[in-house]
C-alpha positions as CSV (number, residue, x, y, z in Angstrom):
1,M,-70.2,-3.4,-16.2
2,I,-71.5,-2.6,-12.8
3,D,-68.9,-1.0,-10.5
4,P,-68.9,-3.3,-7.5
5,F,-66.6,-1.1,-5.5
6,H,-68.8,1.9,-5.9
7,L,-71.9,-0.1,-5.0
8,E,-70.3,-1.4,-1.9
9,A,-69.0,2.0,-0.7
10,Y,-72.0,4.1,-1.5
11,G,-74.9,1.8,-2.2
12,V,-75.3,3.4,-5.7
13,T,-75.3,1.4,-8.9
14,T,-72.9,2.8,-11.5
15,V,-71.4,1.5,-14.8
16,N,-67.7,1.7,-15.6
17,Y,-65.2,0.2,-18.0
18,N,-64.2,-3.4,-17.3
19,R,-60.5,-2.6,-17.5
20,D,-60.9,0.2,-14.9
21,I,-62.7,-2.1,-12.5
22,E,-60.2,-4.9,-12.9
23,I,-57.2,-2.6,-12.3
24,F,-58.7,-0.7,-9.4
25,P,-57.3,-3.0,-6.6
26,V,-53.8,-2.5,-8.0
27,L,-54.2,1.3,-8.1
28,S,-55.7,1.3,-4.6
29,A,-52.7,-0.7,-3.3
30,I,-50.3,1.8,-5.0
31,F,-52.0,4.8,-3.4
32,E,-51.9,3.0,0.0
33,G,-48.2,2.3,-0.5
34,I,-47.4,5.9,-1.3
35,Y,-49.8,7.9,0.8
36,G,-50.8,5.4,3.5
37,E,-54.4,5.3,2.2
38,C,-56.4,5.5,-1.0
39,I,-58.7,8.5,-1.2
40,Y,-60.8,6.8,-3.9
41,K,-63.4,4.2,-3.0
42,S,-64.0,3.1,-6.5
43,P,-62.9,3.6,-10.1
44,T,-66.0,5.6,-10.6
45,D,-64.7,8.0,-8.0
46,M,-61.5,8.4,-10.0
47,G,-63.4,9.1,-13.2
48,V,-65.5,12.0,-11.9
49,N,-64.5,15.1,-13.8
50,M,-63.7,18.0,-11.5
51,A,-63.3,20.6,-14.3
52,G,-66.7,21.9,-13.4
53,N,-65.3,23.2,-10.1
54,C,-63.0,25.5,-12.1
55,I,-65.8,27.3,-13.7
56,I,-66.4,30.6,-11.9
57,D,-68.4,32.4,-14.6
58,D,-70.9,30.1,-16.2
59,E,-72.2,32.8,-18.6
60,A,-68.8,33.6,-19.9
61,C,-68.0,29.9,-20.4
62,C,-71.3,29.3,-22.3
63,E,-70.6,32.3,-24.5
64,A,-67.1,31.1,-25.3
65,S,-68.4,27.6,-26.0
66,N,-71.0,28.9,-28.4
67,M,-68.4,31.0,-30.3
68,E,-66.2,27.9,-30.6
69,I,-69.1,26.0,-32.1
70,I,-69.6,28.7,-34.7
71,R,-65.9,28.8,-35.5
72,R,-65.8,25.0,-36.0
73,Y,-68.9,25.3,-38.2
74,Y,-67.1,27.7,-40.5
75,T,-64.0,25.4,-40.5
76,A,-66.2,22.5,-41.6
77,L,-67.9,24.5,-44.3
78,N,-64.5,25.7,-45.7
79,N,-63.2,22.1,-45.6
80,V,-66.1,20.9,-47.7
81,V,-65.4,23.6,-50.3
82,N,-61.8,22.6,-50.4
83,D,-62.7,18.9,-50.6
84,K,-61.1,18.2,-47.2
85,G,-64.3,17.5,-45.3
86,S,-67.7,16.0,-45.5
87,E,-71.3,17.3,-45.4
88,N,-71.9,14.9,-42.5
89,E,-69.6,16.9,-40.3
90,V,-71.4,20.1,-41.2
91,Y,-74.7,18.5,-40.5
92,K,-73.6,17.3,-37.0
93,I,-72.5,20.8,-36.1
94,E,-75.7,22.3,-37.4
95,L,-77.6,20.0,-35.1
96,L,-75.4,21.1,-32.2
97,M,-76.1,24.8,-33.1
98,K,-79.8,24.1,-33.1
99,Q,-79.5,22.5,-29.7
100,A,-77.5,25.5,-28.4
101,R,-80.0,27.9,-30.1
102,I,-77.3,29.8,-31.9
103,T,-76.7,30.9,-35.4
104,T,-73.7,32.5,-37.3
105,D,-75.3,35.9,-36.7
106,D,-74.4,35.5,-33.0
107,R,-70.8,36.1,-34.1
108,K,-70.6,39.9,-34.3
109,V,-67.8,40.1,-36.9
110,T,-69.6,37.7,-39.2
111,V,-72.6,40.1,-39.4
112,A,-70.3,43.1,-39.8
113,A,-68.2,41.6,-42.6
114,N,-71.1,40.1,-44.5
115,Q,-73.2,43.3,-44.4
116,R,-70.3,45.3,-45.7
117,A,-69.6,42.8,-48.5
118,E,-73.3,42.8,-49.5
119,K,-73.3,46.6,-49.6
120,L,-70.0,47.1,-51.5
121,G,-70.0,44.0,-53.7
122,V,-66.3,43.3,-52.9
123,P,-64.4,41.0,-50.5
124,T,-64.5,42.5,-47.0
125,A,-63.3,41.7,-43.5
126,A,-64.1,42.6,-39.9
127,I,-62.3,42.4,-36.6
128,E,-63.6,42.7,-33.0
129,L,-61.0,44.2,-30.7
130,Q,-60.7,43.2,-27.0
131,D,-62.9,46.2,-26.0
132,G,-65.7,45.2,-28.4
133,T,-64.9,47.7,-31.1
134,I,-65.7,46.4,-34.6
135,I,-63.5,47.5,-37.4
136,T,-64.0,46.6,-41.1
137,S,-62.1,46.8,-44.3
138,K,-62.5,46.0,-48.0
139,T,-60.3,44.9,-50.9
140,S,-58.7,47.7,-52.9
141,D,-56.3,47.9,-55.8
142,L,-53.3,47.9,-53.4
143,L,-54.4,45.6,-50.5
144,G,-56.5,42.5,-49.9
145,A,-59.2,42.9,-47.4
146,S,-57.3,41.0,-44.7
147,A,-54.1,43.2,-45.2
148,A,-56.2,46.3,-45.1
149,L,-58.0,45.0,-41.9
150,L,-54.7,44.6,-40.1
151,L,-53.6,48.2,-40.9
152,N,-57.0,49.6,-39.9
153,A,-57.0,47.7,-36.6
154,L,-53.4,48.7,-35.8
155,K,-54.2,52.3,-36.5
156,A,-57.2,52.2,-34.2
157,L,-55.2,50.5,-31.4
158,G,-52.3,53.0,-31.8
159,G,-54.5,56.1,-31.9
160,V,-53.5,56.9,-35.5
161,D,-56.0,58.7,-37.7
162,H,-57.9,56.3,-40.0
163,D,-57.0,58.4,-43.1
164,T,-53.3,58.3,-42.4
165,H,-51.2,56.2,-44.8
166,L,-48.9,53.9,-42.7
167,I,-47.3,52.7,-45.9
168,S,-46.9,55.0,-48.9
169,P,-48.8,53.9,-52.0
170,E,-45.7,54.6,-54.0
171,A,-43.9,52.0,-51.8
172,I,-46.5,49.4,-52.4
173,E,-46.5,49.6,-56.2
174,P,-42.9,48.3,-56.7
175,I,-43.9,45.3,-54.5
176,Q,-46.9,44.6,-56.8
177,V,-44.6,44.8,-59.9
178,L,-42.3,42.3,-58.2
179,K,-45.1,39.9,-57.5
180,T,-46.7,40.0,-60.9
181,K,-44.0,40.8,-63.4
182,Y,-41.0,39.0,-61.9
183,L,-42.5,36.3,-59.7
184,G,-45.4,35.4,-62.0
185,G,-48.2,36.1,-59.5
186,K,-51.7,36.9,-60.7
187,N,-52.9,38.8,-57.6
188,P,-51.0,42.1,-57.3
189,R,-52.6,43.0,-53.9
190,L,-50.5,42.6,-50.8
191,H,-51.2,39.7,-48.5
192,T,-51.1,40.0,-44.7
193,D,-47.5,38.9,-44.3
194,E,-46.4,41.3,-47.1
195,V,-48.1,44.3,-45.6
196,L,-46.6,43.6,-42.2
197,I,-43.1,43.5,-43.8
198,A,-43.8,46.8,-45.6
199,L,-45.1,48.3,-42.4
200,S,-42.0,47.3,-40.5
201,I,-39.8,49.0,-43.1
202,S,-42.0,52.1,-43.0
203,A,-41.6,52.2,-39.2
204,L,-37.9,53.0,-39.7
205,T,-38.8,56.5,-40.8
206,D,-42.5,57.0,-39.9
207,E,-43.6,57.5,-36.3
208,N,-47.2,56.5,-36.9
209,A,-46.1,53.3,-38.6
210,Q,-43.9,52.6,-35.6
211,K,-46.9,53.2,-33.2
212,A,-49.0,50.8,-35.3
213,L,-46.4,48.1,-35.4
214,E,-46.1,48.1,-31.6
215,Q,-49.8,47.2,-31.4
216,L,-49.4,43.8,-33.0
217,P,-49.4,41.9,-29.6
218,R,-52.8,43.4,-28.8
219,L,-54.4,41.5,-31.7
220,K,-54.0,38.3,-29.8
221,G,-57.5,36.9,-28.9
222,C,-59.3,39.2,-31.3
223,Q,-62.1,37.8,-33.6
224,V,-61.9,38.1,-37.4
225,H,-64.3,37.2,-40.1
226,T,-63.8,37.5,-43.9
227,S,-66.5,37.4,-46.6
228,V,-64.4,35.1,-48.7
229,M,-62.0,32.2,-48.0
230,L,-58.4,33.3,-47.5
231,S,-55.1,32.0,-48.9
232,N,-53.0,29.7,-46.7
233,V,-50.5,32.6,-46.3
234,D,-53.2,34.9,-44.7
235,I,-54.6,32.0,-42.6
236,K,-51.1,31.3,-41.2
237,T,-50.4,35.0,-40.5
238,F,-53.6,35.4,-38.5
239,K,-52.8,32.2,-36.6
240,K,-49.4,33.5,-35.7
241,L,-50.9,36.7,-34.4
242,G,-53.3,34.6,-32.2
243,V,-56.4,35.8,-34.0
244,D,-59.5,33.6,-34.1
245,L,-60.4,33.5,-37.8
246,T,-63.5,32.5,-39.6
247,S,-64.4,32.9,-43.3
248,E,-67.4,32.5,-45.5
249,P,-67.3,29.3,-47.6
250,R,-66.9,31.3,-50.8
251,K,-63.8,31.8,-53.0
252,E,-62.8,35.3,-54.0
253,R,-63.4,34.7,-57.7
254,G,-67.1,34.5,-56.8
255,F,-67.2,38.3,-56.5
């Protein structure tokens, strides 16, 4: 309904919620009782969002908003594949992306991971570090793409040569035997949580592994994209590390 208090105070016609208009005299009296006066002339005054005054870099805010839209788009796509979401949600976000004039290619790690996957024909992953550096990885016989990505990123952050083994292959093989032979697992490759445990053990005797392990806090806020959907274990690990993760709506068996 028309806000009569705002019309009287400013001569401007505005629309507000009935309940807000009805309760305004009570709120005004409370303010006057506490502060001696009410700084608001109307319920419309009280409802004006002041968040805009906190924005000091509009370009940065717009970029962050666009990236959040893309991340939510991938979440919606993944939910559809897992029968947890609807096509309607995807459609709405696609409309929003068209209005914002953005595509998934605007997310740098998405392009990097997908191009590498197309070239190699195996699951891949990419991470963008805080300085803008893009690092990629691929699935191997020992590690999943996400686990390999963590090691590659930690080596780069710690100044460790890329070809250096932070975890001995001989140390990984017994873990694979445990997973498949004794625990009945089908995937012998180490997940992100498993590779971090192995790295922490290796750090006891290896200086490079210790350097890499100390870089974990620097992953917070980094962007990651994978060419296939991840297990819940990997998703939770990235979340604990504070990484913004997106994945193609494709299950690994599609490779």
